[in-house]
C-alpha positions in Angstrom: -22.6 10.2 5.5 -19.3 10.9 3.9 -19.9 9.8 0.2 -16.2 10.0 -0.7 -15.3 7.6 2.2 -18.3 5.4 1.2 -17.1 5.1 -2.4 -13.5 4.6 -1.4 -14.4 1.7 1.0 -16.9 0.2 -1.4 -14.5 0.3 -4.3 -11.6 -1.1 -2.3 -13.6 -3.9 -0.7 -15.4 -4.8 -3.9 -12.1 -5.1 -5.8 -10.6 -7.1 -3.0 -13.5 -9.5 -3.0 -14.0 -10.1 -6.7 -12.6 -13.5 -7.5 -11.5 -14.3 -4.0 -12.3 -17.6 -2.2 -15.6 -16.2 -0.8 -17.0 -15.4 -4.2 -15.8 -18.8 -5.5 -17.4 -20.7 -2.6 -20.7 -18.8 -3.2 -20.5 -19.7 -6.9 -20.1 -23.3 -6.0 -23.1 -23.3 -3.6 -25.2 -21.6 -6.3 -24.1 -24.2 -8.9 -25.1 -27.1 -6.6 -28.5 -25.8 -5.6 -29.8 -23.4 -8.3 -33.3 -23.5 -6.8 -32.1 -21.8 -3.7 -30.2 -18.8 -5.1 -32.0 -16.3 -2.9 -31.1 -18.3 0.2 -27.5 -18.5 -0.9 -27.4 -14.8 -1.7 -28.8 -13.8 1.7 -26.6 -16.2 3.6 -23.4 -15.1 1.9 -24.4 -11.4 2.3 -25.1 -11.9 6.0 -21.8 -13.7 6.5 -19.9 -10.8 4.8 -21.8 -8.2 6.9 -20.9 -10.0 10.1 -17.3 -10.4 9.0 -17.1 -6.7 8.2 -18.8 -5.8 11.5 -16.1 -7.7 13.3 -13.4 -5.9 11.3 -15.0 -2.5 12.0 -15.4 -3.2 15.7 -11.8 -4.6 16.0 -10.4 -1.6 14.1 -12.2 0.8 16.3 -11.0 -0.9 19.4 -7.4 -1.2 18.3 -7.4 2.4 17.1 -8.0 3.5 20.7 -4.7 2.0 21.8 -2.5 2.1 18.7 -1.8 5.0 16.5 -3.8 4.5 13.2 -0.7 5.5 11.2 1.1 2.5 12.7 -1.8 0.3 11.7 -1.6 1.6 8.1 2.2 0.8 8.0 1.6 -2.6 9.5 -1.2 -3.4 7.1 0.9 -2.2 4.1 3.9 -4.2 5.3 1.7 -7.3 5.7 0.3 -7.0 2.2 3.8 -6.5 0.8 5.1 -9.6 2.7 2.2 -11.7 1.5 2.9 -10.5 -2.1 6.6 -11.4 -1.8 5.8 -14.9 -0.3 3.3 -15.4 -3.1 5.8 -14.5 -5.8 8.6 -16.6 -4.3 6.4 -19.6 -4.1 5.1 -19.2 -7.7 
């Protein structure tokens, strides 16, 4: 296992997920049913694992047909566009 890659992916995904709607939804479920925290934790974890698996599989498939450099540019442009739209609407 490439530990540098692991840490880079972990750090990026962790920072992206902190405070996002997934974490807020999990918080709301936990506040409504505090007696089932383990169930909520495992269900939310399973959902994130499946969502990430879909992303990894889709990325691997797309990378077979599209140059990964182009994907980086497209992702970067997409994030910049979302940021601009967010700032304009604010």
